[in-house]
C-alpha positions in Angstrom: 5.3 5.9 -10.0 7.6 3.0 -10.0 7.5 -0.3 -7.9 9.4 2.0 -5.5 7.6 5.0 -4.9 9.2 8.3 -5.7 8.3 10.6 -2.9 7.9 13.8 -5.1 5.4 12.1 -7.1 3.9 10.2 -4.2 3.4 13.8 -2.4 2.1 15.1 -5.7 -0.4 12.4 -5.8 -1.1 12.8 -2.2 -2.0 16.6 -2.7 -3.4 17.0 -6.0 -6.9 17.2 -4.8 -6.3 18.9 -1.5 -8.9 21.6 -1.8 -8.8 23.3 1.6 -7.0 21.0 3.5 -4.2 22.9 6.0 -1.1 21.1 5.6 1.9 21.2 8.1 5.4 19.7 7.3 8.1 18.3 9.2 11.7 19.7 7.9 13.4 19.0 5.2 12.2 16.9 2.3 8.8 16.9 3.3 8.7 20.9 3.1 10.7 20.8 -0.1 7.8 18.2 -1.5 4.8 20.0 -0.5 6.7 23.1 -1.5 6.9 21.6 -5.0 3.4 20.8 -5.6 2.7 24.4 -5.4 3.4 27.1 -2.2 0.4 28.1 -0.6 -0.7 30.3 2.2 -2.5 27.0 3.8 1.1 25.5 4.0 2.7 25.8 7.1 6.8 24.7 7.1 8.6 23.8 10.3 12.0 24.8 10.0 14.7 23.5 12.8 11.8 22.0 14.5 12.6 18.2 14.3 9.8 16.3 16.4 7.3 18.6 16.6 5.4 18.5 13.3 2.9 16.2 14.7 2.1 18.4 17.6 1.7 21.5 15.6 -0.6 19.5 13.3 -2.8 18.8 16.5 -2.6 22.7 17.7 -4.0 23.5 14.3 -6.7 20.8 14.5 -7.5 21.9 18.2 -7.9 25.5 17.0 -9.5 24.8 13.6 -11.8 22.1 14.4 -14.0 22.9 10.9 -11.0 22.4 9.0 -9.0 19.1 7.9 -5.1 19.3 9.3 -2.7 17.1 7.3 0.8 16.4 8.5 3.3 15.5 5.8 6.6 14.1 7.6 9.6 12.0 7.3 10.2 8.6 9.4 13.2 10.6 11.6 11.0 13.3 12.2 8.1 10.9 13.6 10.7 9.0 15.4 11.8 11.9 17.0 8.2 12.7 18.3 6.9 9.3 19.1 4.9 10.5 22.2 2.8 12.8 20.0 0.8 9.8 18.6 -0.2 8.9 22.3 -1.3 12.7 23.1 -3.1 13.3 20.0 -5.0 9.7 20.2 -5.7 11.1 23.8 -7.1 14.3 22.7 -9.6 12.6 20.2 -9.5 15.0 17.1 -11.4 14.2 14.5 -10.0 16.0 11.8 -6.2 15.6 11.7 -4.0 13.2 9.6 -0.4 12.6 9.6 1.3 11.0 6.8 5.0 9.9 7.5 7.1 9.6 4.4 9.3 6.6 5.2 12.6 6.3 3.4 13.8 4.2 6.0 17.0 7.1 6.6 18.0 10.4 8.4 17.9 12.3 4.9 18.6 15.5 6.4 21.9 14.2 8.3 23.8 12.5 5.8 21.2 9.3 5.0 22.1 7.0 8.3 19.6 4.1 8.7 16.5 5.4 10.7 14.8 2.8 13.0 12.4 1.8 10.4 15.2 0.3 8.7 15.3 -2.1 11.3 11.5 -3.1 11.5 10.2 -0.3 13.5 6.9 0.0 12.6 5.6 3.4 13.3 1.9 2.6 12.0 1.9 0.0 14.9 3.1 2.3 17.3 0.2 4.6 16.2 -2.3 1.8 16.6 -1.0 0.8 20.1 -1.6 4.7 20.9 -5.2 4.5 19.8 -5.2 5.7 16.4 -8.5 4.7 14.9 -7.2 4.2 11.2 -3.6 3.2 10.3 -2.2 2.5 7.1 1.1 1.6 5.4 1.4 1.8 1.6 4.1 0.8 -0.6 2.2 1.7 -4.1 0.6 4.0 -6.1 -2.9 2.6 -5.7 -2.3 2.9 -1.8 -1.3 6.8 -2.3 -4.2 7.2 -4.4 -6.5 5.8 -1.7 -5.0 7.7 1.1 -5.3 10.7 -1.2 -9.4 10.2 -0.7 -9.0 9.4 2.7 -7.4 12.4 3.5 -11.0 14.1 3.4 -12.6 12.2 5.7 -13.7 13.4 9.2 -11.5 10.7 11.4 -7.9 10.6 12.7 -5.6 8.7 10.2 -1.9 7.7 10.4 -0.2 6.4 7.3 3.2 5.3 6.4 4.1 5.7 2.6 7.4 3.8 1.9 9.3 5.4 -0.7 12.6 5.1 -2.3 15.7 6.6 -0.5 17.6 9.2 -2.2 17.9 13.1 -2.6 15.6 15.4 -4.9 16.3 18.9 -5.8 15.1 20.9 -3.0 12.2 23.3 -3.6 12.6 25.9 -0.9 9.5 27.6 0.5 9.6 30.8 2.3 12.1 30.3 5.4 11.1 33.0 7.2 9.0 32.1 10.4 7.4 35.4 11.3 6.3 35.4 7.7 4.9 32.0 7.3 2.8 32.6 10.6 1.5 35.7 9.7 0.8 34.4 6.0 -0.8 31.4 7.4 -3.2 33.3 10.2 -3.9 35.9 7.4 -5.5 33.0 5.5 -7.3 31.8 8.1 -8.9 35.3 9.3 -7.1 35.4 12.5 -6.1 39.0 13.6 -2.7 39.7 14.3 -1.8 39.8 18.2 
């Protein structure tokens, strides 16, 4: 990885040793990057649910307290769902990590500057909401540290500062019913 982190490489390094992590993604680039690491039944991709990834992660963490849940999302999506940070902190789940890929822009709608381009600090907001561990990383060593920390039993909120720009899209399945059934089957949950 270069001095300005390539998001696809950062996500690959983050998830290289993911073992049995449950991974929920925000829409767009986060989903493409996680899919580029290998589509798995333990991946739950969100399509058209901007602002909802953190709360989906909370739901998974509450439903499966024995499993570690990681949400990978973008800065624009996290900005839209800021209230989730307070709700998650108050819920007190120990098995949830949120990783925000911050390119300081709304990549899915034309790369307009997001609020993080204007010094809004998502890690400070999470800290203010009561998150125990918050980090901001902008280098390879930080991503490696974060990859190890994902497996610890404590809430974790991290921002990875990445270079702006598009990557070729690696589209995971887009059928919501299929994704839900596949995910439930992997977790051994009978269909309703």
